[in-house]
C-alpha positions in Angstrom: 0.0 0.0 0.0 1.4 3.4 -1.0 2.1 6.1 1.5 -0.1 8.4 -0.6 -3.1 6.1 -0.3 -2.6 5.7 3.5 -2.3 9.5 3.9 -5.5 10.1 1.9 -7.4 7.5 3.8 -6.4 9.0 7.1 -7.3 12.4 5.9 -10.8 11.2 5.0 -11.2 9.7 8.5 -10.7 13.2 9.9 -14.0 14.3 8.3 -16.7 15.7 10.5 -19.1 12.9 9.5 -17.0 10.5 11.6 -16.9 12.8 14.6 -19.6 11.0 16.7 -17.9 7.7 16.3 -14.5 8.9 17.5 -16.0 10.8 20.4 -17.9 7.8 21.7 -15.0 5.4 21.1 -12.6 7.7 23.1 -15.0 8.0 26.0 -15.5 4.2 26.1 -11.8 3.5 26.0 -11.1 6.1 28.8 -13.7 4.4 31.0 -12.6 0.8 30.5 -8.9 1.2 30.6 -8.3 1.2 26.8 -9.8 -2.2 26.4 -11.4 -3.0 23.0 -13.7 -5.6 24.6 -17.1 -5.0 26.0 -20.6 -4.3 24.9 -21.1 -2.5 21.6 -21.4 1.2 21.3 -24.8 2.6 20.2 -24.7 5.5 17.8 -28.0 7.3 17.4 -29.1 10.7 16.3 -26.8 10.6 13.3 -27.4 13.0 10.4 -27.7 12.2 6.7 -23.9 12.5 6.2 -22.8 10.8 9.4 -24.9 7.6 9.1 -23.8 6.3 5.7 -20.1 7.3 6.3 -19.9 5.5 9.6 -21.9 2.5 8.3 -19.5 2.3 5.3 -16.5 2.2 7.6 -18.1 -0.5 9.7 -19.2 -2.5 6.6 -22.8 -2.5 7.7 -26.0 -1.2 6.1 -27.0 2.4 6.6 -30.6 1.6 5.9 -33.3 2.2 8.5 -33.2 4.4 11.5 -32.1 2.1 14.3 -28.9 3.1 16.2 -25.7 1.7 14.7 -24.0 -0.9 16.8 -20.2 -0.7 17.0 -17.9 -3.3 18.6 -14.6 -1.6 19.2 -12.6 -4.8 18.5 -14.3 -5.0 15.0 -13.7 -1.3 14.4 -10.1 -1.7 15.3 -9.7 -4.6 12.9 -11.3 -2.8 10.0 -9.1 0.3 10.6 -6.0 -1.9 10.6 -7.0 -3.8 7.4 -8.2 -0.8 5.6 -6.3 1.8 3.6 -5.6 3.9 6.7 -3.7 0.9 8.2 -3.9 2.1 11.8 -5.3 0.7 15.1 -8.2 2.4 16.9 -6.2 3.6 19.9 -3.3 4.9 17.8 -5.8 6.7 15.5 -7.7 8.4 18.3 -4.5 9.5 19.9 -3.4 10.9 16.6 -6.6 12.9 16.4 -6.9 14.3 19.9 -3.9 13.3 22.0 -3.3 10.5 24.5 -6.4 8.6 25.8 -6.8 8.8 29.5 -6.8 5.5 31.4 -9.3 6.5 34.1 -9.2 3.1 36.0 -5.4 3.3 36.1 -5.6 6.9 37.3 -8.0 6.0 40.0 -5.9 3.1 41.1 -2.8 5.3 41.1 -4.5 8.0 43.1 -5.7 5.4 45.6 -2.2 4.0 45.9 -0.8 7.6 46.4 -3.4 8.2 49.1 -2.6 5.0 50.9 1.1 5.7 50.7 0.9 9.4 51.7 -1.7 8.9 54.5 0.0 5.7 55.9 2.9 7.9 57.1 0.6 10.5 58.6 -1.6 7.9 60.3 1.5 6.4 62.0 2.2 9.7 63.7 2.9 9.2 67.5 0.3 11.8 68.5 -2.5 9.6 67.2 -1.5 7.1 69.8 -1.1 9.6 72.6 -4.3 11.6 71.9 -7.1 9.2 71.1 -9.5 12.0 70.2 -7.3 12.9 67.3 -7.8 9.5 65.6 -11.4 10.4 64.8 -10.3 13.8 63.7 -7.6 12.5 61.3 -10.1 10.0 59.8 -12.6 12.8 59.1 -9.9 15.1 57.6 -8.9 12.3 55.3 -12.5 11.3 54.4 -13.7 14.8 53.7 -10.6 15.7 51.6 -10.2 18.9 53.6 -6.4 18.7 53.8 -6.2 17.8 50.2 -8.2 20.8 49.1 -6.2 23.1 51.3 -2.8 21.8 50.1 -3.7 21.2 46.5 -2.8 17.4 46.2 -3.2 14.2 48.1 0.4 13.9 49.1 0.6 17.6 50.1 -2.6 17.2 52.1 -1.3 14.3 54.1 1.9 16.2 54.8 -0.2 19.2 56.0 -2.1 16.9 58.3 1.2 15.5 59.6 2.5 19.1 60.3 -0.7 19.7 62.3 0.1 16.8 64.5 3.7 18.1 64.9 2.2 21.4 66.2 -0.2 19.6 68.6 2.7 17.5 69.9 4.3 20.6 71.5 1.0 21.6 73.2 0.2 22.7 75.8 2.8 25.4 75.7 3.7 27.8 78.5 2.4 31.3 77.7 3.9 31.7 74.3 2.5 33.8 71.5 1.0 32.3 68.4 3.6 34.1 66.3 6.5 32.8 68.4 5.1 29.3 68.1 4.7 29.5 64.4 8.2 30.9 64.0 9.8 28.2 66.2 8.0 25.3 64.4 8.0 26.5 60.8 10.2 29.5 60.5 7.1 31.6 59.6 5.6 33.7 62.3 2.3 33.8 60.5 2.0 30.0 59.7 -0.6 29.4 62.4 -2.7 32.5 61.5 -6.5 31.9 61.0 -6.2 32.5 57.3 -3.4 30.1 56.6 -4.0 26.4 55.7 -1.9 25.1 58.6 -3.5 27.5 61.0 -7.0 26.5 59.9 -6.3 22.8 60.2 -4.6 23.1 63.6 -7.7 24.9 64.8 -9.8 22.0 63.5 -7.7 19.7 65.6 -8.0 21.9 68.7 -11.7 21.8 68.3 -11.6 18.0 68.5 -9.4 18.3 71.6 -11.7 20.9 73.1 -14.8 18.9 72.5 -13.4 16.1 74.6 -12.5 18.5 77.4 -15.9 20.1 77.3 -17.6 16.7 77.6 -15.4 16.1 80.7 -16.5 19.5 82.1 -20.1 18.4 81.9 -19.3 15.5 84.2 -17.5 17.5 86.8 -14.1 18.6 85.3 -13.9 22.4 85.0 -13.6 23.7 81.4 -13.8 26.9 79.5 -16.6 28.3 77.4 -15.9 26.9 74.0 -17.7 26.9 70.7 -16.8 26.5 67.0 -17.6 30.1 66.2 -15.6 33.3 65.7 -12.4 34.9 66.8 -13.1 34.8 70.5 -13.6 31.1 70.4 -10.5 30.6 68.3 -8.5 32.6 70.9 -10.0 30.5 73.7 -9.0 27.3 72.1 -5.4 28.4 71.8 -5.5 29.9 75.3 -6.5 26.5 76.6 -3.2 25.2 75.1 -1.2 28.0 76.7 -0.8 30.0 73.5 -1.7 33.7 73.3 -3.1 34.7 69.9 -3.4 38.5 70.4 -2.9 40.0 73.8 -3.9 43.5 72.8 -7.2 43.2 70.9 -9.0 41.3 73.6 -10.0 43.1 76.8 -12.3 43.0 79.8 -14.5 45.7 81.3 -14.4 46.3 85.0 -15.7 48.8 87.6 -14.5 49.6 91.1 -12.2 46.7 91.7 -10.6 47.4 95.2 -7.0 46.5 94.6 -4.1 46.7 97.1 -1.4 45.7 94.7 1.6 47.9 93.8 2.1 47.2 90.1 0.9 49.3 87.2 -2.4 47.5 86.6 -3.4 47.7 90.3 -2.6 51.4 90.2 -4.8 51.8 87.1 -7.7 50.0 88.7 -7.3 52.0 91.9 -7.3 55.3 90.1 -10.4 54.5 88.1 -12.2 53.1 91.1 -11.5 56.4 93.0 -13.5 58.2 90.3 -16.1 55.5 89.8 -15.0 55.1 86.2 -15.0 51.8 84.3 -11.7 50.7 82.8 -10.8 48.2 80.1 -7.8 45.9 80.6 -6.2 44.0 77.8 -4.9 40.5 78.1 -1.4 41.8 77.8 -1.9 44.0 80.8 -3.3 41.2 82.8 -0.7 38.6 81.9 1.6 39.5 84.9 -0.7 41.6 87.0 -0.8 41.3 90.8 -4.2 42.7 91.9 -4.1 42.2 95.6 -7.8 41.8 96.1 -8.8 41.2 99.7 -9.8 37.6 100.4 -13.6 37.2 100.5 -14.3 40.3 98.4 -17.6 39.9 96.6 -17.2 40.7 92.9 -20.4 40.7 90.9 -20.3 39.6 87.2 -22.8 40.7 84.5 -23.2 39.7 80.9 -23.8 43.1 79.2 -21.8 46.3 79.3 -24.9 48.4 79.7 -25.1 47.3 83.3 -21.6 48.7 83.9 -22.5 51.9 82.1 -25.6 52.5 84.2 -23.8 51.6 87.4 -21.0 54.0 86.6 -23.4 56.8 85.7 -25.8 56.4 88.7 -23.6 55.0 91.4 -20.2 56.2 90.4 -17.7 55.3 93.1 -20.4 53.8 95.3 -21.0 50.9 93.0 -19.9 47.4 94.2 -17.1 45.8 92.2 -18.4 44.6 88.9 -16.9 42.6 86.0 -18.6 42.4 82.6 -18.1 39.3 80.4 -19.7 40.9 77.3 -21.3 37.7 76.0 -19.0 34.7 75.6 -16.0 35.4 77.9 -12.8 36.0 76.0 -9.4 35.1 77.3 -8.9 38.5 79.0 -12.1 38.0 81.0 -11.0 34.5 82.0 -7.5 35.7 83.0 -9.0 38.4 85.2 -11.4 36.0 86.9 -8.5 33.6 87.4 -6.5 36.3 89.1 -9.4 37.3 91.3 -10.0 33.6 92.2 -6.3 33.2 93.2 -6.7 36.3 95.5 -9.7 34.7 97.2 -12.5 36.8 95.7 -16.0 35.3 95.6 -18.4 35.8 92.7 -22.1 36.4 92.0 -23.3 36.1 88.4 -26.2 37.6 86.5 -26.9 37.3 82.8 -29.7 37.4 80.2 -32.6 35.0 80.7 -32.3 33.5 77.2 -30.7 30.2 76.0 -27.4 31.8 75.1 -27.4 33.5 78.5 -27.8 30.2 80.3 -25.0 28.6 78.4 -22.6 31.4 79.3 -23.8 31.3 82.9 -23.3 27.5 83.2 -19.8 27.7 81.9 -18.8 30.5 84.3 -20.6 29.0 87.3 -19.0 25.6 86.6 -15.5 27.0 86.2 -15.4 29.4 89.1 -18.0 27.9 91.5 -20.0 31.2 91.2 -23.2 32.0 93.1 -26.2 33.1 90.9 -27.1 36.7 91.3 -30.9 37.2 90.8 -30.6 34.5 88.2 -32.9 31.7 89.4 -36.3 30.5 88.6 -38.1 32.8 91.0 -36.3 35.8 89.6 -37.3 34.8 86.1 -41.0 34.3 87.0 -41.1 37.7 88.7 -39.8 39.4 85.5 -41.6 37.2 82.9 -44.8 39.4 82.8 -42.7 42.3 81.4 -41.1 40.1 78.6 -42.0 40.8 75.0 -39.3 39.0 73.1 -40.2 35.4 72.1 -37.7 32.9 73.4 -38.3 29.9 71.2 -37.6 26.3 72.1 -34.6 25.5 74.2 -31.3 24.8 72.5 -30.0 21.2 72.7 -28.3 20.5 75.9 -29.1 23.8 77.6 -29.2 23.4 81.4 -29.3 25.5 84.6 -28.2 23.2 87.4 -27.9 26.1 89.9 -31.7 26.6 89.7 -33.8 23.5 89.1 -37.0 24.4 87.2 -35.5 27.5 85.4 -35.3 25.9 82.0 -38.8 24.5 82.3 -40.2 27.9 83.4 -38.5 29.7 80.5 -39.8 27.1 78.1 -43.4 27.5 79.5 -43.4 31.3 79.5 -41.4 31.6 76.2 -40.1 35.1 76.8 -36.6 36.3 77.1 -35.6 38.7 79.9 -32.5 40.7 79.3 -30.5 42.4 82.0 -31.7 45.9 80.9 -35.2 44.9 81.9 -34.2 44.2 85.5 -31.6 46.9 85.8 -33.2 48.6 88.8 -32.9 45.5 90.9 -29.3 45.0 89.8 -28.4 48.6 90.6 -30.0 48.2 94.0 -27.7 45.3 94.8 -24.7 47.2 93.5 -25.3 49.9 96.1 -24.3 47.4 98.8 -20.5 47.0 98.7 
């Protein structure tokens, strides 16, 4: 057979009328690992040019309107024996490039996953911290690390680096930037917007979840949720790592300190004028307050209580600390310092489901007494309520006041601190 005839035959096979055949043949070969065996292809919807051209190539009749049936092994044989003298696979690759072997790709990817993840799953931390075994299984199953890192092997390596970070925790009052620099050479590696930082936080949530379950059965724990920046800081703080000691603060009024350091002086100066003061976590890190043992410090949830107490009572207000919703690390640091000095606490918050969760966490951690925050107090205020409460959140409880959850469910109204402000201010007049 002359080269001219072979070239002409192959040029003819490039005609648009053969397009549907080549497309379907390529797809079948990609799916079945380039095997010519299997069920016949069905070609339907062919136009008046395509049907006779393809039927002629196959050596079948173009008559009728039934779909044409194509066995790839037969098509391969006719191409080899014909003027084009080329096998089907060779021809399709000449037309549009190499044919993908999808089964082989899947097998290769699975082998890569097994090899990459087997090293990660042998990490010593998965033996030491049982709660991380479920975490690593979910990270692998969900593909989270792979998406963050861009490939299976890089994802497994990223997960392994997370376990390297967890291995040095808890730390001893180190900043997040210092920890990142020590472990990776990059002070920002553990930031919230970095892949490593996000995945480490995911692991810390798994660790925190176990700690929180333990706190429900008697071990004190911190207020923890999956949510925003405050929760992120708390998870790191639980591990002895300070994320940002300047942007988190706590609001206080009239704390009677006897310490001699700068922070004690700041508190004393503000208390002498009856003015609230904000203290950052940085300021509280090494503070020595010198609160007299047995001093009653009242705790509220909302800053409006502090504002009204400062405005109406000024220097005559009893000591007051505001948690401002979910307590941040600065609030917890202050309460830790006050506890160490022997202060006693009384807590009031909003009568809503979020308020009960905050109260329970604080009362459990610090053995706080409720302050006008029991079932009788709610029932007395309920007639003034206008905001619908809705059904209780899963797991909400108020063990300091049996019947409170049931009463709130029955009356279905929220009572915020501002609605009982007169009673709170009356108590604050007694130092």
